[in-house]
ModelCIF file with pLDDT and N, C-alpha, C, O atoms, coordinates in Angstrom:
data_MODEL
#
_entry.id   MODEL 
#
_entity.id                         1 
_entity.type                       polymer 
_entity.pdbx_number_of_molecules   1 
#
_entity_poly.entity_id                      1 
_entity_poly.type                           'polypeptide(L)' 
_entity_poly.nstd_linkage                   no 
_entity_poly.nstd_monomer                   no 
_entity_poly.pdbx_seq_one_letter_code       MERLKRDPAIEYGSGPMNGWDREINHLGGGRGVYVRDPNGHSYELFTAEPEDH 
_entity_poly.pdbx_seq_one_letter_code_can   MERLKRDPAIEYGSGPMNGWDREINHLGGGRGVYVRDPNGHSYELFTAEPEDH 
_entity_poly.pdbx_strand_id                 A 
#
loop_
_entity_poly_seq.entity_id 
_entity_poly_seq.num 
_entity_poly_seq.mon_id 
_entity_poly_seq.hetero 
1 1  MET n 
1 2  GLU n 
1 3  ARG n 
1 4  LEU n 
1 5  LYS n 
1 6  ARG n 
1 7  ASP n 
1 8  PRO n 
1 9  ALA n 
1 10 ILE n 
1 11 GLU n 
1 12 TYR n 
1 13 GLY n 
1 14 SER n 
1 15 GLY n 
1 16 PRO n 
1 17 MET n 
1 18 ASN n 
1 19 GLY n 
1 20 TRP n 
1 21 ASP n 
1 22 ARG n 
1 23 GLU n 
1 24 ILE n 
1 25 ASN n 
1 26 HIS n 
1 27 LEU n 
1 28 GLY n 
1 29 GLY n 
1 30 GLY n 
1 31 ARG n 
1 32 GLY n 
1 33 VAL n 
1 34 TYR n 
1 35 VAL n 
1 36 ARG n 
1 37 ASP n 
1 38 PRO n 
1 39 ASN n 
1 40 GLY n 
1 41 HIS n 
1 42 SER n 
1 43 TYR n 
1 44 GLU n 
1 45 LEU n 
1 46 PHE n 
1 47 THR n 
1 48 ALA n 
1 49 GLU n 
1 50 PRO n 
1 51 GLU n 
1 52 ASP n 
1 53 HIS n 
#
_struct_asym.id          A 
_struct_asym.entity_id   1 
#
loop_
_ma_qa_metric.id 
_ma_qa_metric.mode 
_ma_qa_metric.name 
_ma_qa_metric.software_group_id 
_ma_qa_metric.type 
1 global pLDDT . pLDDT 
2 local  pLDDT . pLDDT 
#
_ma_qa_metric_global.metric_id      1 
_ma_qa_metric_global.metric_value   88.13 
_ma_qa_metric_global.model_id       1 
_ma_qa_metric_global.ordinal_id     1 
#
loop_
_ma_qa_metric_local.label_asym_id 
_ma_qa_metric_local.label_comp_id 
_ma_qa_metric_local.label_seq_id 
_ma_qa_metric_local.metric_id 
_ma_qa_metric_local.metric_value 
_ma_qa_metric_local.model_id 
_ma_qa_metric_local.ordinal_id 
A MET 1  2 85.00 1 1  
A GLU 2  2 90.00 1 2  
A ARG 3  2 90.00 1 3  
A LEU 4  2 89.00 1 4  
A LYS 5  2 91.00 1 5  
A ARG 6  2 93.00 1 6  
A ASP 7  2 93.00 1 7  
A PRO 8  2 92.00 1 8  
A ALA 9  2 89.00 1 9  
A ILE 10 2 90.00 1 10 
A GLU 11 2 91.00 1 11 
A TYR 12 2 94.00 1 12 
A GLY 13 2 96.00 1 13 
A SER 14 2 94.00 1 14 
A GLY 15 2 91.00 1 15 
A PRO 16 2 85.00 1 16 
A MET 17 2 86.00 1 17 
A ASN 18 2 89.00 1 18 
A GLY 19 2 86.00 1 19 
A TRP 20 2 93.00 1 20 
A ASP 21 2 96.00 1 21 
A ARG 22 2 95.00 1 22 
A GLU 23 2 95.00 1 23 
A ILE 24 2 93.00 1 24 
A ASN 25 2 93.00 1 25 
A HIS 26 2 91.00 1 26 
A LEU 27 2 85.00 1 27 
A GLY 28 2 80.00 1 28 
A GLY 29 2 83.00 1 29 
A GLY 30 2 88.00 1 30 
A ARG 31 2 91.00 1 31 
A GLY 32 2 93.00 1 32 
A VAL 33 2 94.00 1 33 
A TYR 34 2 95.00 1 34 
A VAL 35 2 94.00 1 35 
A ARG 36 2 90.00 1 36 
A ASP 37 2 87.00 1 37 
A PRO 38 2 87.00 1 38 
A ASN 39 2 91.00 1 39 
A GLY 40 2 87.00 1 40 
A HIS 41 2 91.00 1 41 
A SER 42 2 91.00 1 42 
A TYR 43 2 94.00 1 43 
A GLU 44 2 93.00 1 44 
A LEU 45 2 92.00 1 45 
A PHE 46 2 92.00 1 46 
A THR 47 2 90.00 1 47 
A ALA 48 2 82.00 1 48 
A GLU 49 2 71.00 1 49 
A PRO 50 2 67.00 1 50 
A GLU 51 2 71.00 1 51 
A ASP 52 2 66.00 1 52 
A HIS 53 2 56.00 1 53 
#
loop_
_atom_site.group_PDB 
_atom_site.id 
_atom_site.type_symbol 
_atom_site.label_atom_id 
_atom_site.label_alt_id 
_atom_site.label_comp_id 
_atom_site.label_asym_id 
_atom_site.label_entity_id 
_atom_site.label_seq_id 
_atom_site.pdbx_PDB_ins_code 
_atom_site.Cartn_x 
_atom_site.Cartn_y 
_atom_site.Cartn_z 
_atom_site.occupancy 
_atom_site.B_iso_or_equiv 
_atom_site.pdbx_formal_charge 
_atom_site.auth_seq_id 
_atom_site.auth_comp_id 
_atom_site.auth_asym_id 
_atom_site.auth_atom_id 
_atom_site.pdbx_PDB_model_num 
ATOM 1   N N  . MET A 1 1  ? 79.001 132.880 111.811 1.00 85.00 ? 1  MET A N  1 
ATOM 2   C CA . MET A 1 1  ? 77.592 132.570 111.707 1.00 85.00 ? 1  MET A CA 1 
ATOM 3   C C  . MET A 1 1  ? 76.871 132.825 113.018 1.00 85.00 ? 1  MET A C  1 
ATOM 4   O O  . MET A 1 1  ? 75.724 133.271 113.020 1.00 85.00 ? 1  MET A O  1 
ATOM 5   N N  . GLU A 1 2  ? 77.526 132.548 114.118 1.00 90.00 ? 2  GLU A N  1 
ATOM 6   C CA . GLU A 1 2  ? 76.855 132.755 115.406 1.00 90.00 ? 2  GLU A CA 1 
ATOM 7   C C  . GLU A 1 2  ? 76.482 134.226 115.595 1.00 90.00 ? 2  GLU A C  1 
ATOM 8   O O  . GLU A 1 2  ? 75.403 134.538 116.099 1.00 90.00 ? 2  GLU A O  1 
ATOM 9   N N  . ARG A 1 3  ? 77.376 135.122 115.189 1.00 90.00 ? 3  ARG A N  1 
ATOM 10  C CA . ARG A 1 3  ? 77.062 136.551 115.315 1.00 90.00 ? 3  ARG A CA 1 
ATOM 11  C C  . ARG A 1 3  ? 75.875 136.925 114.431 1.00 90.00 ? 3  ARG A C  1 
ATOM 12  O O  . ARG A 1 3  ? 74.999 137.679 114.855 1.00 90.00 ? 3  ARG A O  1 
ATOM 13  N N  . LEU A 1 4  ? 75.842 136.413 113.233 1.00 89.00 ? 4  LEU A N  1 
ATOM 14  C CA . LEU A 1 4  ? 74.709 136.691 112.349 1.00 89.00 ? 4  LEU A CA 1 
ATOM 15  C C  . LEU A 1 4  ? 73.402 136.195 112.961 1.00 89.00 ? 4  LEU A C  1 
ATOM 16  O O  . LEU A 1 4  ? 72.386 136.890 112.933 1.00 89.00 ? 4  LEU A O  1 
ATOM 17  N N  . LYS A 1 5  ? 73.444 134.997 113.507 1.00 91.00 ? 5  LYS A N  1 
ATOM 18  C CA . LYS A 1 5  ? 72.236 134.407 114.092 1.00 91.00 ? 5  LYS A CA 1 
ATOM 19  C C  . LYS A 1 5  ? 71.748 135.182 115.304 1.00 91.00 ? 5  LYS A C  1 
ATOM 20  O O  . LYS A 1 5  ? 70.543 135.291 115.529 1.00 91.00 ? 5  LYS A O  1 
ATOM 21  N N  . ARG A 1 6  ? 72.681 135.726 116.090 1.00 93.00 ? 6  ARG A N  1 
ATOM 22  C CA . ARG A 1 6  ? 72.309 136.446 117.317 1.00 93.00 ? 6  ARG A CA 1 
ATOM 23  C C  . ARG A 1 6  ? 71.720 137.821 117.048 1.00 93.00 ? 6  ARG A C  1 
ATOM 24  O O  . ARG A 1 6  ? 70.929 138.311 117.855 1.00 93.00 ? 6  ARG A O  1 
ATOM 25  N N  . ASP A 1 7  ? 72.082 138.461 115.935 1.00 93.00 ? 7  ASP A N  1 
ATOM 26  C CA . ASP A 1 7  ? 71.671 139.841 115.687 1.00 93.00 ? 7  ASP A CA 1 
ATOM 27  C C  . ASP A 1 7  ? 70.546 139.901 114.653 1.00 93.00 ? 7  ASP A C  1 
ATOM 28  O O  . ASP A 1 7  ? 70.806 139.742 113.460 1.00 93.00 ? 7  ASP A O  1 
ATOM 29  N N  . PRO A 1 8  ? 69.319 140.124 115.080 1.00 92.00 ? 8  PRO A N  1 
ATOM 30  C CA . PRO A 1 8  ? 68.200 140.155 114.133 1.00 92.00 ? 8  PRO A CA 1 
ATOM 31  C C  . PRO A 1 8  ? 68.250 141.330 113.162 1.00 92.00 ? 8  PRO A C  1 
ATOM 32  O O  . PRO A 1 8  ? 67.537 141.327 112.158 1.00 92.00 ? 8  PRO A O  1 
ATOM 33  N N  . ALA A 1 9  ? 69.080 142.336 113.444 1.00 89.00 ? 9  ALA A N  1 
ATOM 34  C CA . ALA A 1 9  ? 69.177 143.495 112.552 1.00 89.00 ? 9  ALA A CA 1 
ATOM 35  C C  . ALA A 1 9  ? 70.034 143.219 111.315 1.00 89.00 ? 9  ALA A C  1 
ATOM 36  O O  . ALA A 1 9  ? 69.955 143.955 110.332 1.00 89.00 ? 9  ALA A O  1 
ATOM 37  N N  . ILE A 1 10 ? 70.856 142.157 111.358 1.00 90.00 ? 10 ILE A N  1 
ATOM 38  C CA . ILE A 1 10 ? 71.708 141.828 110.217 1.00 90.00 ? 10 ILE A CA 1 
ATOM 39  C C  . ILE A 1 10 ? 70.921 140.949 109.254 1.00 90.00 ? 10 ILE A C  1 
ATOM 40  O O  . ILE A 1 10 ? 70.471 139.858 109.606 1.00 90.00 ? 10 ILE A O  1 
ATOM 41  N N  . GLU A 1 11 ? 70.765 141.450 108.027 1.00 91.00 ? 11 GLU A N  1 
ATOM 42  C CA . GLU A 1 11 ? 70.064 140.666 107.013 1.00 91.00 ? 11 GLU A CA 1 
ATOM 43  C C  . GLU A 1 11 ? 71.052 139.734 106.337 1.00 91.00 ? 11 GLU A C  1 
ATOM 44  O O  . GLU A 1 11 ? 72.110 140.166 105.879 1.00 91.00 ? 11 GLU A O  1 
ATOM 45  N N  . TYR A 1 12 ? 70.708 138.455 106.276 1.00 94.00 ? 12 TYR A N  1 
ATOM 46  C CA . TYR A 1 12 ? 71.533 137.497 105.551 1.00 94.00 ? 12 TYR A CA 1 
ATOM 47  C C  . TYR A 1 12 ? 70.652 136.390 104.998 1.00 94.00 ? 12 TYR A C  1 
ATOM 48  O O  . TYR A 1 12 ? 69.528 136.186 105.456 1.00 94.00 ? 12 TYR A O  1 
ATOM 49  N N  . GLY A 1 13 ? 71.177 135.676 104.006 1.00 96.00 ? 13 GLY A N  1 
ATOM 50  C CA . GLY A 1 13 ? 70.404 134.595 103.419 1.00 96.00 ? 13 GLY A CA 1 
ATOM 51  C C  . GLY A 1 13 ? 71.256 133.689 102.554 1.00 96.00 ? 13 GLY A C  1 
ATOM 52  O O  . GLY A 1 13 ? 72.438 133.945 102.327 1.00 96.00 ? 13 GLY A O  1 
ATOM 53  N N  . SER A 1 14 ? 70.638 132.635 102.083 1.00 94.00 ? 14 SER A N  1 
ATOM 54  C CA . SER A 1 14 ? 71.341 131.596 101.343 1.00 94.00 ? 14 SER A CA 1 
ATOM 55  C C  . SER A 1 14 ? 71.544 131.913 99.866  1.00 94.00 ? 14 SER A C  1 
ATOM 56  O O  . SER A 1 14 ? 72.299 131.210 99.194  1.00 94.00 ? 14 SER A O  1 
ATOM 57  N N  . GLY A 1 15 ? 70.904 132.933 99.350  1.00 91.00 ? 15 GLY A N  1 
ATOM 58  C CA . GLY A 1 15 ? 71.109 133.304 97.958  1.00 91.00 ? 15 GLY A CA 1 
ATOM 59  C C  . GLY A 1 15 ? 70.047 134.256 97.465  1.00 91.00 ? 15 GLY A C  1 
ATOM 60  O O  . GLY A 1 15 ? 68.984 134.382 98.074  1.00 91.00 ? 15 GLY A O  1 
ATOM 61  N N  . PRO A 1 16 ? 70.330 134.927 96.361  1.00 85.00 ? 16 PRO A N  1 
ATOM 62  C CA . PRO A 1 16 ? 69.399 135.922 95.833  1.00 85.00 ? 16 PRO A CA 1 
ATOM 63  C C  . PRO A 1 16 ? 68.012 135.356 95.529  1.00 85.00 ? 16 PRO A C  1 
ATOM 64  O O  . PRO A 1 16 ? 67.013 136.067 95.637  1.00 85.00 ? 16 PRO A O  1 
ATOM 65  N N  . MET A 1 17 ? 67.949 134.101 95.154  1.00 86.00 ? 17 MET A N  1 
ATOM 66  C CA . MET A 1 17 ? 66.666 133.503 94.812  1.00 86.00 ? 17 MET A CA 1 
ATOM 67  C C  . MET A 1 17 ? 65.816 133.198 96.047  1.00 86.00 ? 17 MET A C  1 
ATOM 68  O O  . MET A 1 17 ? 64.624 132.917 95.923  1.00 86.00 ? 17 MET A O  1 
ATOM 69  N N  . ASN A 1 18 ? 66.429 133.252 97.251  1.00 89.00 ? 18 ASN A N  1 
ATOM 70  C CA . ASN A 1 18 ? 65.713 132.919 98.480  1.00 89.00 ? 18 ASN A CA 1 
ATOM 71  C C  . ASN A 1 18 ? 65.467 134.115 99.387  1.00 89.00 ? 18 ASN A C  1 
ATOM 72  O O  . ASN A 1 18 ? 64.921 133.964 100.480 1.00 89.00 ? 18 ASN A O  1 
ATOM 73  N N  . GLY A 1 19 ? 65.863 135.292 98.947  1.00 86.00 ? 19 GLY A N  1 
ATOM 74  C CA . GLY A 1 19 ? 65.688 136.470 99.786  1.00 86.00 ? 19 GLY A CA 1 
ATOM 75  C C  . GLY A 1 19 ? 66.579 136.387 101.015 1.00 86.00 ? 19 GLY A C  1 
ATOM 76  O O  . GLY A 1 19 ? 67.611 135.717 100.995 1.00 86.00 ? 19 GLY A O  1 
ATOM 77  N N  . TRP A 1 20 ? 66.192 137.049 102.056 1.00 93.00 ? 20 TRP A N  1 
ATOM 78  C CA . TRP A 1 20 ? 66.965 137.083 103.300 1.00 93.00 ? 20 TRP A CA 1 
ATOM 79  C C  . TRP A 1 20 ? 66.378 136.059 104.253 1.00 93.00 ? 20 TRP A C  1 
ATOM 80  O O  . TRP A 1 20 ? 65.781 136.416 105.269 1.00 93.00 ? 20 TRP A O  1 
ATOM 81  N N  . ASP A 1 21 ? 66.551 134.772 103.920 1.00 96.00 ? 21 ASP A N  1 
ATOM 82  C CA . ASP A 1 21 ? 65.911 133.668 104.646 1.00 96.00 ? 21 ASP A CA 1 
ATOM 83  C C  . ASP A 1 21 ? 66.665 133.230 105.907 1.00 96.00 ? 21 ASP A C  1 
ATOM 84  O O  . ASP A 1 21 ? 66.247 132.284 106.574 1.00 96.00 ? 21 ASP A O  1 
ATOM 85  N N  . ARG A 1 22 ? 67.771 133.906 106.240 1.00 95.00 ? 22 ARG A N  1 
ATOM 86  C CA . ARG A 1 22 ? 68.575 133.611 107.443 1.00 95.00 ? 22 ARG A CA 1 
ATOM 87  C C  . ARG A 1 22 ? 69.089 132.163 107.447 1.00 95.00 ? 22 ARG A C  1 
ATOM 88  O O  . ARG A 1 22 ? 69.182 131.527 108.497 1.00 95.00 ? 22 ARG A O  1 
ATOM 89  N N  . GLU A 1 23 ? 69.419 131.661 106.257 1.00 95.00 ? 23 GLU A N  1 
ATOM 90  C CA . GLU A 1 23 ? 69.987 130.323 106.078 1.00 95.00 ? 23 GLU A CA 1 
ATOM 91  C C  . GLU A 1 23 ? 71.292 130.459 105.305 1.00 95.00 ? 23 GLU A C  1 
ATOM 92  O O  . GLU A 1 23 ? 71.571 131.520 104.746 1.00 95.00 ? 23 GLU A O  1 
ATOM 93  N N  . ILE A 1 24 ? 72.102 129.388 105.266 1.00 93.00 ? 24 ILE A N  1 
ATOM 94  C CA . ILE A 1 24 ? 73.288 129.350 104.427 1.00 93.00 ? 24 ILE A CA 1 
ATOM 95  C C  . ILE A 1 24 ? 73.063 128.327 103.320 1.00 93.00 ? 24 ILE A C  1 
ATOM 96  O O  . ILE A 1 24 ? 72.169 127.485 103.417 1.00 93.00 ? 24 ILE A O  1 
ATOM 97  N N  . ASN A 1 25 ? 73.888 128.402 102.257 1.00 93.00 ? 25 ASN A N  1 
ATOM 98  C CA . ASN A 1 25 ? 73.794 127.399 101.205 1.00 93.00 ? 25 ASN A CA 1 
ATOM 99  C C  . ASN A 1 25 ? 75.013 126.488 101.265 1.00 93.00 ? 25 ASN A C  1 
ATOM 100 O O  . ASN A 1 25 ? 75.993 126.787 101.948 1.00 93.00 ? 25 ASN A O  1 
ATOM 101 N N  . HIS A 1 26 ? 74.943 125.394 100.557 1.00 91.00 ? 26 HIS A N  1 
ATOM 102 C CA . HIS A 1 26 ? 76.031 124.411 100.515 1.00 91.00 ? 26 HIS A CA 1 
ATOM 103 C C  . HIS A 1 26 ? 76.399 124.100 99.070  1.00 91.00 ? 26 HIS A C  1 
ATOM 104 O O  . HIS A 1 26 ? 76.632 122.945 98.713  1.00 91.00 ? 26 HIS A O  1 
ATOM 105 N N  . LEU A 1 27 ? 76.447 125.136 98.246  1.00 85.00 ? 27 LEU A N  1 
ATOM 106 C CA . LEU A 1 27 ? 76.770 124.957 96.834  1.00 85.00 ? 27 LEU A CA 1 
ATOM 107 C C  . LEU A 1 27 ? 78.264 124.718 96.650  1.00 85.00 ? 27 LEU A C  1 
ATOM 108 O O  . LEU A 1 27 ? 79.076 125.292 97.376  1.00 85.00 ? 27 LEU A O  1 
ATOM 109 N N  . GLY A 1 28 ? 78.626 123.896 95.707  1.00 80.00 ? 28 GLY A N  1 
ATOM 110 C CA . GLY A 1 28 ? 80.021 123.657 95.375  1.00 80.00 ? 28 GLY A CA 1 
ATOM 111 C C  . GLY A 1 28 ? 80.826 122.962 96.456  1.00 80.00 ? 28 GLY A C  1 
ATOM 112 O O  . GLY A 1 28 ? 82.055 123.012 96.433  1.00 80.00 ? 28 GLY A O  1 
ATOM 113 N N  . GLY A 1 29 ? 80.158 122.313 97.405  1.00 83.00 ? 29 GLY A N  1 
ATOM 114 C CA . GLY A 1 29 ? 80.864 121.577 98.433  1.00 83.00 ? 29 GLY A CA 1 
ATOM 115 C C  . GLY A 1 29 ? 81.306 122.407 99.629  1.00 83.00 ? 29 GLY A C  1 
ATOM 116 O O  . GLY A 1 29 ? 81.902 121.869 100.562 1.00 83.00 ? 29 GLY A O  1 
ATOM 117 N N  . GLY A 1 30 ? 81.027 123.700 99.623  1.00 88.00 ? 30 GLY A N  1 
ATOM 118 C CA . GLY A 1 30 ? 81.402 124.554 100.744 1.00 88.00 ? 30 GLY A CA 1 
ATOM 119 C C  . GLY A 1 30 ? 80.160 125.122 101.418 1.00 88.00 ? 30 GLY A C  1 
ATOM 120 O O  . GLY A 1 30 ? 79.090 124.514 101.386 1.00 88.00 ? 30 GLY A O  1 
ATOM 121 N N  . ARG A 1 31 ? 80.314 126.286 102.023 1.00 91.00 ? 31 ARG A N  1 
ATOM 122 C CA . ARG A 1 31 ? 79.190 126.984 102.636 1.00 91.00 ? 31 ARG A CA 1 
ATOM 123 C C  . ARG A 1 31 ? 79.192 128.415 102.114 1.00 91.00 ? 31 ARG A C  1 
ATOM 124 O O  . ARG A 1 31 ? 80.256 128.998 101.906 1.00 91.00 ? 31 ARG A O  1 
ATOM 125 N N  . GLY A 1 32 ? 78.022 128.979 101.903 1.00 93.00 ? 32 GLY A N  1 
ATOM 126 C CA . GLY A 1 32 ? 77.931 130.350 101.418 1.00 93.00 ? 32 GLY A CA 1 
ATOM 127 C C  . GLY A 1 32 ? 76.786 131.094 102.072 1.00 93.00 ? 32 GLY A C  1 
ATOM 128 O O  . GLY A 1 32 ? 75.779 130.504 102.463 1.00 93.00 ? 32 GLY A O  1 
ATOM 129 N N  . VAL A 1 33 ? 76.961 132.402 102.183 1.00 94.00 ? 33 VAL A N  1 
ATOM 130 C CA . VAL A 1 33 ? 75.921 133.246 102.755 1.00 94.00 ? 33 VAL A CA 1 
ATOM 131 C C  . VAL A 1 33 ? 76.035 134.634 102.117 1.00 94.00 ? 33 VAL A C  1 
ATOM 132 O O  . VAL A 1 33 ? 77.133 135.100 101.814 1.00 94.00 ? 33 VAL A O  1 
ATOM 133 N N  . TYR A 1 34 ? 74.902 135.275 101.923 1.00 95.00 ? 34 TYR A N  1 
ATOM 134 C CA . TYR A 1 34 ? 74.846 136.638 101.427 1.00 95.00 ? 34 TYR A CA 1 
ATOM 135 C C  . TYR A 1 34 ? 74.450 137.529 102.594 1.00 95.00 ? 34 TYR A C  1 
ATOM 136 O O  . TYR A 1 34 ? 73.539 137.201 103.354 1.00 95.00 ? 34 TYR A O  1 
ATOM 137 N N  . VAL A 1 35 ? 75.139 138.658 102.733 1.00 94.00 ? 35 VAL A N  1 
ATOM 138 C CA . VAL A 1 35 ? 74.818 139.607 103.796 1.00 94.00 ? 35 VAL A CA 1 
ATOM 139 C C  . VAL A 1 35 ? 74.613 140.988 103.174 1.00 94.00 ? 35 VAL A C  1 
ATOM 140 O O  . VAL A 1 35 ? 75.137 141.289 102.102 1.00 94.00 ? 35 VAL A O  1 
ATOM 141 N N  . ARG A 1 36 ? 73.837 141.818 103.874 1.00 90.00 ? 36 ARG A N  1 
ATOM 142 C CA . ARG A 1 36 ? 73.623 143.183 103.413 1.00 90.00 ? 36 ARG A CA 1 
ATOM 143 C C  . ARG A 1 36 ? 74.158 144.124 104.485 1.00 90.00 ? 36 ARG A C  1 
ATOM 144 O O  . ARG A 1 36 ? 73.850 143.973 105.667 1.00 90.00 ? 36 ARG A O  1 
ATOM 145 N N  . ASP A 1 37 ? 74.969 145.103 104.059 1.00 87.00 ? 37 ASP A N  1 
ATOM 146 C CA . ASP A 1 37 ? 75.514 146.057 105.022 1.00 87.00 ? 37 ASP A CA 1 
ATOM 147 C C  . ASP A 1 37 ? 74.499 147.175 105.282 1.00 87.00 ? 37 ASP A C  1 
ATOM 148 O O  . ASP A 1 37 ? 73.484 147.257 104.591 1.00 87.00 ? 37 ASP A O  1 
ATOM 149 N N  . PRO A 1 38 ? 74.761 148.031 106.266 1.00 87.00 ? 38 PRO A N  1 
ATOM 150 C CA . PRO A 1 38 ? 73.807 149.087 106.611 1.00 87.00 ? 38 PRO A CA 1 
ATOM 151 C C  . PRO A 1 38 ? 73.497 150.060 105.462 1.00 87.00 ? 38 PRO A C  1 
ATOM 152 O O  . PRO A 1 38 ? 72.460 150.723 105.476 1.00 87.00 ? 38 PRO A O  1 
ATOM 153 N N  . ASN A 1 39 ? 74.397 150.145 104.466 1.00 91.00 ? 39 ASN A N  1 
ATOM 154 C CA . ASN A 1 39 ? 74.163 151.025 103.320 1.00 91.00 ? 39 ASN A CA 1 
ATOM 155 C C  . ASN A 1 39 ? 73.405 150.338 102.194 1.00 91.00 ? 39 ASN A C  1 
ATOM 156 O O  . ASN A 1 39 ? 73.174 150.939 101.145 1.00 91.00 ? 39 ASN A O  1 
ATOM 157 N N  . GLY A 1 40 ? 73.017 149.081 102.403 1.00 87.00 ? 40 GLY A N  1 
ATOM 158 C CA . GLY A 1 40 ? 72.241 148.360 101.396 1.00 87.00 ? 40 GLY A CA 1 
ATOM 159 C C  . GLY A 1 40 ? 73.049 147.571 100.392 1.00 87.00 ? 40 GLY A C  1 
ATOM 160 O O  . GLY A 1 40 ? 72.473 146.987 99.474  1.00 87.00 ? 40 GLY A O  1 
ATOM 161 N N  . HIS A 1 41 ? 74.381 147.531 100.533 1.00 91.00 ? 41 HIS A N  1 
ATOM 162 C CA . HIS A 1 41 ? 75.211 146.749 99.622  1.00 91.00 ? 41 HIS A CA 1 
ATOM 163 C C  . HIS A 1 41 ? 75.199 145.286 100.051 1.00 91.00 ? 41 HIS A C  1 
ATOM 164 O O  . HIS A 1 41 ? 75.239 144.979 101.242 1.00 91.00 ? 41 HIS A O  1 
ATOM 165 N N  . SER A 1 42 ? 75.144 144.397 99.078  1.00 91.00 ? 42 SER A N  1 
ATOM 166 C CA . SER A 1 42 ? 75.130 142.958 99.366  1.00 91.00 ? 42 SER A CA 1 
ATOM 167 C C  . SER A 1 42 ? 76.496 142.354 99.089  1.00 91.00 ? 42 SER A C  1 
ATOM 168 O O  . SER A 1 42 ? 77.184 142.755 98.150  1.00 91.00 ? 42 SER A O  1 
ATOM 169 N N  . TYR A 1 43 ? 76.885 141.389 99.913  1.00 94.00 ? 43 TYR A N  1 
ATOM 170 C CA . TYR A 1 43 ? 78.158 140.690 99.768  1.00 94.00 ? 43 TYR A CA 1 
ATOM 171 C C  . TYR A 1 43 ? 77.929 139.196 99.903  1.00 94.00 ? 43 TYR A C  1 
ATOM 172 O O  . TYR A 1 43 ? 77.084 138.743 100.674 1.00 94.00 ? 43 TYR A O  1 
ATOM 173 N N  . GLU A 1 44 ? 78.704 138.441 99.133  1.00 93.00 ? 44 GLU A N  1 
ATOM 174 C CA . GLU A 1 44 ? 78.656 136.977 99.236  1.00 93.00 ? 44 GLU A CA 1 
ATOM 175 C C  . GLU A 1 44 ? 79.918 136.520 99.952  1.00 93.00 ? 44 GLU A C  1 
ATOM 176 O O  . GLU A 1 44 ? 81.028 136.886 99.565  1.00 93.00 ? 44 GLU A O  1 
ATOM 177 N N  . LEU A 1 45 ? 79.744 135.726 100.989 1.00 92.00 ? 45 LEU A N  1 
ATOM 178 C CA . LEU A 1 45 ? 80.864 135.129 101.714 1.00 92.00 ? 45 LEU A CA 1 
ATOM 179 C C  . LEU A 1 45 ? 80.751 133.622 101.545 1.00 92.00 ? 45 LEU A C  1 
ATOM 180 O O  . LEU A 1 45 ? 79.666 133.056 101.685 1.00 92.00 ? 45 LEU A O  1 
ATOM 181 N N  . PHE A 1 46 ? 81.875 132.968 101.243 1.00 92.00 ? 46 PHE A N  1 
ATOM 182 C CA . PHE A 1 46 ? 81.782 131.522 101.058 1.00 92.00 ? 46 PHE A CA 1 
ATOM 183 C C  . PHE A 1 46 ? 83.089 130.839 101.402 1.00 92.00 ? 46 PHE A C  1 
ATOM 184 O O  . PHE A 1 46 ? 84.159 131.449 101.403 1.00 92.00 ? 46 PHE A O  1 
ATOM 185 N N  . THR A 1 47 ? 82.970 129.561 101.694 1.00 90.00 ? 47 THR A N  1 
ATOM 186 C CA . THR A 1 47 ? 84.134 128.699 101.855 1.00 90.00 ? 47 THR A CA 1 
ATOM 187 C C  . THR A 1 47 ? 84.123 127.749 100.666 1.00 90.00 ? 47 THR A C  1 
ATOM 188 O O  . THR A 1 47 ? 83.074 127.480 100.079 1.00 90.00 ? 47 THR A O  1 
ATOM 189 N N  . ALA A 1 48 ? 85.276 127.255 100.327 1.00 82.00 ? 48 ALA A N  1 
ATOM 190 C CA . ALA A 1 48 ? 85.374 126.301 99.219  1.00 82.00 ? 48 ALA A CA 1 
ATOM 191 C C  . ALA A 1 48 ? 86.075 125.054 99.712  1.00 82.00 ? 48 ALA A C  1 
ATOM 192 O O  . ALA A 1 48 ? 87.013 125.120 100.506 1.00 82.00 ? 48 ALA A O  1 
ATOM 193 N N  . GLU A 1 49 ? 85.619 123.947 99.242  1.00 71.00 ? 49 GLU A N  1 
ATOM 194 C CA . GLU A 1 49 ? 86.275 122.677 99.555  1.00 71.00 ? 49 GLU A CA 1 
ATOM 195 C C  . GLU A 1 49 ? 87.533 122.583 98.700  1.00 71.00 ? 49 GLU A C  1 
ATOM 196 O O  . GLU A 1 49 ? 87.455 122.735 97.481  1.00 71.00 ? 49 GLU A O  1 
ATOM 197 N N  . PRO A 1 50 ? 88.695 122.336 99.313  1.00 67.00 ? 50 PRO A N  1 
ATOM 198 C CA . PRO A 1 50 ? 89.926 122.247 98.524  1.00 67.00 ? 50 PRO A CA 1 
ATOM 199 C C  . PRO A 1 50 ? 89.859 121.093 97.526  1.00 67.00 ? 50 PRO A C  1 
ATOM 200 O O  . PRO A 1 50 ? 89.319 120.024 97.811  1.00 67.00 ? 50 PRO A O  1 
ATOM 201 N N  . GLU A 1 51 ? 90.423 121.345 96.361  1.00 71.00 ? 51 GLU A N  1 
ATOM 202 C CA . GLU A 1 51 ? 90.485 120.296 95.341  1.00 71.00 ? 51 GLU A CA 1 
ATOM 203 C C  . GLU A 1 51 ? 91.669 119.396 95.606  1.00 71.00 ? 51 GLU A C  1 
ATOM 204 O O  . GLU A 1 51 ? 92.731 119.870 96.009  1.00 71.00 ? 51 GLU A O  1 
ATOM 205 N N  . ASP A 1 52 ? 91.504 118.111 95.386  1.00 66.00 ? 52 ASP A N  1 
ATOM 206 C CA . ASP A 1 52 ? 92.629 117.173 95.498  1.00 66.00 ? 52 ASP A CA 1 
ATOM 207 C C  . ASP A 1 52 ? 93.476 117.300 94.234  1.00 66.00 ? 52 ASP A C  1 
ATOM 208 O O  . ASP A 1 52 ? 92.947 117.325 93.123  1.00 66.00 ? 52 ASP A O  1 
ATOM 209 N N  . HIS A 1 53 ? 94.768 117.378 94.409  1.00 56.00 ? 53 HIS A N  1 
ATOM 210 C CA . HIS A 1 53 ? 95.676 117.473 93.247  1.00 56.00 ? 53 HIS A CA 1 
ATOM 211 C C  . HIS A 1 53 ? 96.477 116.214 93.096  1.00 56.00 ? 53 HIS A C  1 
ATOM 212 O O  . HIS A 1 53 ? 97.292 116.106 92.180  1.00 56.00 ? 53 HIS A O  1 
#
């Protein structure tokens, strides 16, 4: 996240409904972020909270 925050050329955001708002989301108990690569492809990166078994 620190690298994303430092580089204004990297587009990222909390989700498709929020555009490239430079925020992360906290859905499902983890953290998620969408990034766009230089070719315009979007990727979702997320962490998940482990389930107790």
